[in-house]
C-alpha atoms as one frame of an Amber mdcrd trajectory, in Angstrom:
protein
  11.601 -24.530 -12.844   9.686 -21.438 -12.976   8.066 -20.335  -9.645   4.642
 -21.171 -11.555   6.019 -24.737 -12.013   7.044 -25.038  -8.689   3.798 -24.112
  -7.192   2.034 -26.791  -9.567   4.617 -29.219  -8.311   3.917 -28.609  -4.755
   0.039 -29.063  -5.310   0.138 -32.111  -7.552   2.229 -33.896  -4.716   0.573
 -32.592  -1.896  -2.806 -33.839  -3.459  -1.495 -37.261  -4.483  -0.026 -37.605
  -0.645  -3.195 -36.713   0.879  -6.912 -37.363  -0.575  -8.510 -34.705   1.613
  -7.160 -31.934   0.016  -9.238 -30.072  -2.507  -8.574 -27.039  -4.747 -11.538
 -24.569  -5.384 -11.483 -21.441  -7.491 -12.688 -19.468 -10.570 -11.024 -20.841
 -13.798  -8.975 -23.378 -12.045 -10.172 -26.644 -13.658  -9.651 -27.392 -17.237
  -8.155 -23.815 -17.929  -5.758 -24.224 -15.293  -6.044 -20.917 -13.666  -5.343
 -17.408 -14.729  -1.807 -17.924 -14.324  -1.698 -21.708 -15.090  -0.443 -22.723
 -11.701  -2.967 -25.653 -11.443  -2.700 -26.323 -14.806  -3.224 -30.518 -15.263
  -4.490 -30.743 -12.128  -8.261 -31.165 -13.248  -7.188 -34.113 -15.765  -5.207
 -36.054 -12.929  -7.453 -35.219  -9.956 -11.025 -34.786 -11.512 -13.520 -32.301
 -10.854 -14.542 -33.634  -7.180 -11.269 -32.330  -6.345 -10.433 -29.489  -8.785
 -13.779 -27.400  -8.436 -14.201 -24.395 -10.650 -16.569 -22.059  -8.583 -18.860
 -19.538  -9.766 -17.458 -15.746  -9.312 -18.319 -15.534  -5.829 -15.350 -15.298
  -3.412 -17.906 -14.654  -0.342 -19.382 -17.904  -1.064 -16.612 -20.282  -2.180
 -14.291 -19.008   0.841 -17.219 -19.811   2.984 -17.657 -22.964   1.348 -13.845
 -23.828   1.985 -13.958 -22.747   5.552 -16.877 -25.488   6.301 -15.063 -27.977
   4.283 -11.810 -27.454   6.423 -13.929 -27.441   9.665 -15.337 -30.836   8.619
 -12.582 -32.514   7.841 -11.151 -31.634   4.606  -8.137 -29.439   3.474  -9.124
 -27.023   1.058  -6.571 -24.464  -1.182  -8.599 -21.639  -2.451  -7.371 -19.571
  -5.321  -8.473 -16.185  -5.330  -7.220 -14.696  -8.698  -6.141 -11.198  -7.236
  -5.480 -10.236  -3.545  -7.653  -7.173  -4.190 -10.874  -9.772  -4.655 -10.268
 -11.047  -0.985 -11.686  -8.073   0.426 -15.173  -9.175  -0.984 -14.353 -12.544
   1.368 -13.021 -10.460   4.385 -15.953 -11.703   6.602 -15.278 -15.232   6.024
 -11.525 -14.905   6.169 -11.389 -12.622   9.050 -14.210 -13.227  11.234 -14.699
 -17.074  10.441 -11.273 -18.562   9.316  -9.082 -16.639  11.498 -10.895 -16.893
  15.023 -13.086 -20.532  14.903  -9.957 -22.605  16.674  -9.951 -19.867  19.213
 -13.596 -19.485  20.119 -14.043 -23.196  19.821 -11.049 -23.568  22.557  -8.979
 -25.742  19.750 -12.059 -28.293  19.256 -12.066 -27.290  15.686  -9.513 -26.073
  13.157  -9.611 -24.847  10.044  -6.789 -26.300   7.704  -7.232 -23.632   5.054
  -4.594 -22.102   2.042  -6.084 -19.135   0.488  -3.609 -18.592  -2.652  -4.059
 -15.557  -4.277  -1.802 -13.001  -6.347  -0.674  -9.693  -5.139   1.689  -6.750
  -6.273   1.700  -4.512  -9.480   3.888  -4.360 -12.612   1.726  -5.417 -15.322
  -0.489  -2.220 -15.757  -3.398  -3.745 -14.235  -4.637  -0.553 -12.495  -5.900
   0.330  -9.021  -8.036  -2.619  -8.536  -5.911  -5.470  -9.290  -2.371  -4.241
  -8.355  -2.510  -3.983  -4.707  -0.301  -5.188  -1.547  -2.745  -5.998   1.222
  -0.426  -8.365   3.257  -0.531  -6.267   5.910  -3.767  -6.523   6.455  -4.120
  -9.717   6.913  -0.920  -9.616   8.860  -3.223  -7.975  11.389  -5.380 -10.536
  12.178  -4.527 -12.927  14.963  -4.799 -16.647  13.883  -3.733 -16.158  10.157
  -0.202 -17.051   8.936   0.772 -14.844   5.712   3.200 -16.314   3.681   5.218
 -14.290   0.618   7.770 -16.533  -1.515  10.382 -14.830  -3.634  11.797 -18.059
  -5.646  11.144 -21.064  -6.909  12.741 -23.172  -4.281  10.825 -21.111  -1.491
   7.490 -21.078  -3.213   7.189 -24.973  -3.419   8.715 -25.610  -0.006   6.599
 -22.924   1.938   3.554 -24.023  -0.071   3.908 -27.636   0.862   4.428 -26.486
   4.749   1.440 -24.172   4.269  -1.110 -27.073   3.257   0.518 -29.045   6.062
   0.004 -26.745   8.993  -3.502 -27.118  10.754  -4.739 -23.091  10.459  -5.437
 -20.817   7.972  -2.714 -19.593   5.799  -2.597 -16.515   3.390  -0.143 -17.621
   0.759   0.297 -14.426  -1.474   2.242 -15.171  -4.733   3.573 -12.133  -6.564
   2.240 -12.026 -10.114   5.461 -11.008 -11.610   7.378 -13.657 -10.254   5.556
 -16.552 -11.953   8.265 -16.701 -14.760  11.302 -16.487 -12.672  13.358 -19.468
 -12.825  15.472 -21.192 -10.057  16.639 -24.620  -8.900  13.875 -26.831  -7.192
  15.261 -30.150  -5.715  13.129 -33.351  -6.905  13.532 -34.803  -3.516  10.898
 -33.973  -0.746  11.570 -30.985   1.221   9.347 -28.092   3.286  10.231 -25.026
   4.525   9.105 -24.046   8.156   7.048 -20.855   8.153   8.755 -18.133  10.223
  12.319 -18.780   9.103  14.258 -16.033   7.001  16.817 -16.867   4.761  19.785
 -14.868   3.960  19.976 -14.576   0.256  23.134 -12.365  -0.005  25.857 -11.948
   2.799  27.362  -8.946   3.679  28.879  -6.724   6.364  27.922  -2.835   5.666
  24.232  -3.018   5.755  21.257  -5.254   6.263  18.259  -5.067   3.449  15.252
  -6.731   4.536  12.765  -7.794   2.100   9.984 -10.126   0.777   8.350 -11.328
  -2.486   9.098  -9.159  -5.415  11.377  -6.680  -3.489  13.630  -9.759  -2.945
  15.273  -9.672  -6.586  15.054  -5.883  -6.685  16.958  -6.114  -3.173  19.533
  -8.334  -4.947  19.880  -6.333  -7.931  20.760  -3.473  -5.433  23.303  -5.551
  -3.591  25.041  -6.131  -6.823  25.133  -2.723  -7.722  26.437  -1.654  -4.573
  29.178  -4.036  -4.231  30.442  -2.457  -7.597  30.894   0.874  -5.312  32.630
  -1.264  -2.424  29.209  -1.542  -0.227  28.578  -5.068   0.651  24.943  -5.384
   1.584  23.567  -8.746   3.226  20.108  -9.515   1.905  17.460 -11.264   4.107
  14.285 -12.956   2.717  11.899 -12.900   5.437   9.608 -15.248   3.249   6.640
 -14.899   6.016   5.310 -12.042   7.581   3.009 -14.278   9.885   5.153 -15.406
  11.997   7.862 -12.956  11.394  11.550 -13.941  12.072  12.792 -10.678  13.715
  15.524 -12.515  15.047  17.549 -13.214  11.865  17.302  -9.584  11.219  18.903
  -8.823  14.431  21.546 -11.285  13.977  22.234  -9.742  10.612  22.338  -6.415
  12.417  25.185  -7.459  14.830  27.293  -7.382  11.767  25.992  -4.544   9.965
  24.725  -1.987  12.600  22.541  -0.620   9.534  18.962  -1.646   8.417  16.801
  -1.055   4.959  13.561  -2.017   4.949  11.842  -2.921   1.219   8.442  -3.684
   0.684   5.931  -3.217  -2.488   2.963  -2.107   0.001   2.349   1.523   0.406
   4.854   3.062   2.965   2.133   4.358   5.492   1.343   1.622   7.923   2.871
  -0.816   5.975   4.778  -4.284   7.839   7.915  -2.157   7.345   6.837  -0.152
  10.267   6.095  -2.958  12.398   9.668  -4.446  11.482  11.150  -1.017  12.550
   9.093  -1.017  16.111  10.397  -4.443  16.746  14.069  -3.768  16.086  13.614
  -0.369  18.024  12.205  -2.158  20.969  14.775  -5.214  21.140  18.126  -3.958
  19.137  18.059  -0.260  19.527  21.654  -0.219  20.836  22.749  -2.115  17.337
  21.785   0.452  15.344  24.612   2.902  14.266  22.135   5.265  12.082  18.224
   5.338  11.441  16.097   2.525   9.961  15.401   3.446   6.370  12.149   2.098
   4.319  11.238   2.039   0.875   7.747   1.269  -0.175   5.255   2.457  -2.686
   4.037   5.979  -2.832   0.721   6.575  -0.567  -1.572   6.651  -3.812  -3.746
   4.287  -5.984  -1.771   2.195  -8.283  -1.778   3.846 -11.857  -2.964   1.896
 -15.008  -0.333   3.516 -17.088   2.571   1.458 -17.088   5.063   4.454 -16.652
   3.636   5.932 -13.568   3.079   2.814 -12.158   6.856   2.212 -12.361   7.297
   5.515 -10.821   5.217   5.084  -7.670   6.226   1.253  -7.115   9.745   0.809
  -5.343  12.597  -0.096  -7.913  16.418  -0.836  -7.480  17.166   2.765  -7.381
  15.284   3.628  -4.309  16.970   0.589  -2.651  20.155   1.936  -3.403  19.451
   5.195  -2.785  17.968   4.147   0.897  21.172   2.502   1.519  23.399   5.191
   0.792  21.365   7.318   3.293  21.500   5.222   6.281  25.170   4.617   5.692
  26.202   8.354   5.479  23.845   9.280   8.844  24.191   8.422  12.152  22.322
   8.702  15.417
């Protein structure tokens, strides 16, 4: 099934299992959401559990925080990650901190589904990758699936945990297809997945950069270079152990993300590897990310500033032919 269908299936299954789960967001009802992830759920569960909201992220995220504190399990859709900034206080100062400030007496089982990244020519205010912002805030888990299988399993797990989760879907992945089992399964947060095994270099990626890394690995294999591709799946918690385990074979690391290169989460991973596994590195770690400029509306310019397969290949070759 497609990435979109896998998410829809996860929502339907969890809502059928637990009557305390409700959906909130703009155009998620009879319209089925801007990306059609909630298609059919309004007809099945009704307007009391699939709630179309006004265009006010501040209002409906705040309402969801209150609902979560009082026994419900809301799932909020914010149609662009850029718009989460409108509700920053509700997310950062309320949802992320209430469990801590109440001494664990109150939890906030809230999932915020949102869509990040570029590739569609949607311009500078609708194409950002803001995952690093939320990864910096203690109390929020950050999930970024790359495949339909992972999307379903990670969303079900995110719904079941008792804390706020920022669940970021990439808008260019919705039509991608993959095998999704019919039987029940969840994927634990904080467990990376080796998407391709190799022994020459490790490529750590997440979300939309995973398929780029896989394509780069395929092209590199034609040149006799075998890259191991690790999909981190979640940034919080961050599975550094799996990256270090891979480095024990490859001794070289390339990190790829669509977020801007400066102060991106790749720098955090570099620091943790430096602190824990410096002796395993035979060459400097290379990072691939978006250029430090607002994302252009023009598709050709957008493609030029966002990371591409060629950028990953170039970084792999750079780290292969360098030594510390």
